[in-house]
N, C-alpha and C positions, 0 to 999 in steps of 0.2 A: 763205859769203854766200848761196848758193841756199837759198830757203825762209825767209830772214829777212823780217820785216815792215818795210816802209818806207812812211812817210806823207809826203806833200807838202802843206803848208798855205801858202796865200798870206799874205804878210806885208805889212801896211799897206794894200794896195789889191789890185785884181784882178791876177792874174798872167796875162799875155796870151801866147797862142801856145805853150802848154806841150806838149812831146812827150816821151813816155817809151817807150823801146825796151828789150827784154830783161827785161821785167817780165811777171808773169802777166796783168795787165790793162794792155795797151799803150794809149797815147793819142797822137793825132796832131793837133797844132795846135789844142788846146782851151784855152779860157779857164777859169781856176780862180778862183772868188770865195770870199769868206769865209763865205758862207751855204750852200755845197754841201759834200758829203762825198766828192766824186769822187776825191780824192787820198789818202784815208785807207785804211790797212791793205792796201796793195798788197804783192806778194811778188816777190823776185828770182827769175827763172826761168832766168837765164843767167849765166855767169861775167863777161860784159861787159855793162855797163849804160850807157844813154845817157839823159841828161836835158837837154832844150833848153828855153829860154824866150826869147821875143822882147822882153818888157818886164815889169818888176815884179820881185818877189823871192819866193822860196819858202823856207820852213823845211823841212828834211829831218830826219825823226825815224826812227831805226832801233831796232827792239826785237827781242829774242830769245825771246819767250815763246811 
């Protein structure tokens, strides 16, 4: 899993209060909107990953390229 590319895309509306831990680019309590690329092409940096969201939905896409 470490080194895999993982993207988080808001689904339907803004994803509120997103937190990502254990990733190359960690995020703490940030809103993800459909018009930003903040959640695209992150990387797993640890064996244990945490994804938190206060409201809304995220699509998670994992790629191995």
